[in-house]
N, C-alpha and C positions, 0 to 999 in steps of 0.2 A: 473468613469465610470468603469468597473470591466472586464476585454480584455479575463482571462482564471478563468475556474470557476471548479474545481475537476478537473485538466487536458486534459481540451477540449476547447480550440477554440471559442472565444463566436463566436454561429453559424449565427447570424443575418447580421454581420460584413463581415466574412464568407464568406458569400452565396452572399453578395454586392460583395462585388471582384469578387469572383469568376464568377457569372454571367453577371459581365458587355461586355462593346459588345469593350469593350480596349483589356481586356484579351483574349478575341476571338481570337481577329484579331490580336494581337499580336502571340497566340500561330498557326494559323493557318500559315501565316506569316515566323515564325522562322522555322516554321515543312516544309516547303515551298520550303528553302532557302536549307535547309538542303537534301533535298531531288534533289536538282539540282544541291551540288556540292557532291556530292556522286554520280550522272550521269556521269556529267564529270573528273572528274578526280576518277573511284574506284578501290578499291588492284587490281594489275592483274588477279587475282583466280578469284575475283568475278567478273570484266568483258568477265573472258573466261563461264562462267559459264550463265551468262546474254546474249550474242550470241548463246550456245548451243557451244561453237567449245575451241580448246586450242590454244594457239600460237608455233606455227610455229617456230621452234633456224634453220630452213632451212638455209644454204646462209655462205657468208665468213663473219672470219670478222677478225682485229684485236684488238689480245689478248697483256698485258701487264703485266708480271709477276717480281713482286718488292722482293727483298731478307730480308727480317726486321732482321731473325735470321737463322747463320749457323755454322756448327761450324767449320768452317774455315775462320776467319774474314774479308779478301779480298775480301765474295760473301757479303759479309754484304754488303746494296743498292743497290747493284746489280739490272738496270735495263733492263732484257729480252721479246724483243718484237716479236712475231708471229704473222703470216696471216697462219686463219686456214679456214679450208670448213668443216661443219658439213651439216648428212645430217641426219631428222629424219623422223621415223617412229613410232606413236604413242606417245611412252615417250620412246622410244631408242634412243639414236643417237648415230651418230657414224662417223667418219671423219679423216685428217689429219690433220696439222701443222707443219710446215716452224720455225725452229727460223732465224731473216733478219735483229738483232740489239739486241748487246751488248751494254750495256749503252752508248747507241745513234747512236751507231755507228756502219754504215752498215757490217753487212756478203757475202762475193760478191762468187758465184757461187757455189762450189765443201763442200766451208766452210760450207753450212748452216746445219744445223740436224732435223734430220725427224723423225715428233713424231706420234702415232699412236693416235685414239679416241678413249676410248665407255664412256658412258655414258645413265644415264637415267635422266627425267622431273621428280622431285616428287613438285605437288602443283608451288608453286613458288618460285622454287627452284630444279637446276643441281647439280648431281652433277654425274663430267669425270674424269675418269683416263687417266693416260697417258701413253702413253711408248714410251719413248726418245732413239733413238738408234746411238749413242755419236761413236764418232771415236773408246775412247777406254773401256769404257764400257757402258753398257746399264743401264739407268736411270727408274727406275718406280714414282709415285706418281696419289697423286689425287686434283682437285678444288675443293670446295665447292662454288657454287654460286646464286647469287640469283635472278631471274627477275627484271630487272626493265625498267622503259619508255613501256612499254606493249610489251616488246621483242627486243627494240631496244638497250639492254644494260645489260652484266651482270657485279659483281660487290660481289666481294668474297674475301676466299684466298684458298693459297695451301699448299700443303707441299709433298718434293719431297725426295729420296735418293741423289738426287745429294749434296755429302757437306752435309747434314741430312739438309738439307733448306727449311724455312718456314717464308710464306709471305703474299702480296694483288695480285690480280687476280683484273685488269678490263678490260671486254674484248665490245665492239661495234664492231654491224655492218659495213658494209662499203658503203652503199649505203643510212646510217643515216648519216655516218663521212661527206660527201659531201653537208648533208646539211647546 
């Protein structure tokens, strides 16, 4: 039996396979499964388009910045924990944060450092600039974060003028942490 003739698939065999009820059933089931798995777990920006709204990041967050590279080696692998509050108006974010831990050691009262936050939401990402009012000097920096878990987690990286540091950033909503 010749299956290929002049570069084409032998038509009767192809038509028999293509038109069989098993092929149609397989196509229907696989398409249905794909659609339902997409609906159950869509990318964040697609989810918002279907709902006709944008995620609201207003709320209280716990932020952890881990210094991965710094011009002062003593700061490498430092973990800084901040409590931050953000208010979202459209795509614009404003807020403040307070440094509450350094390397898992609590910072008490007047030793806590405050940061002013300003940012913007772009599709499924957030860009936040911060201004840290330290005791000795002012520090500025930027966080580039992807929105995860339908707006309950932010994950990305930061760069800062403090010891020319950069590293990873992860923020989670406080109401999400308690679940």
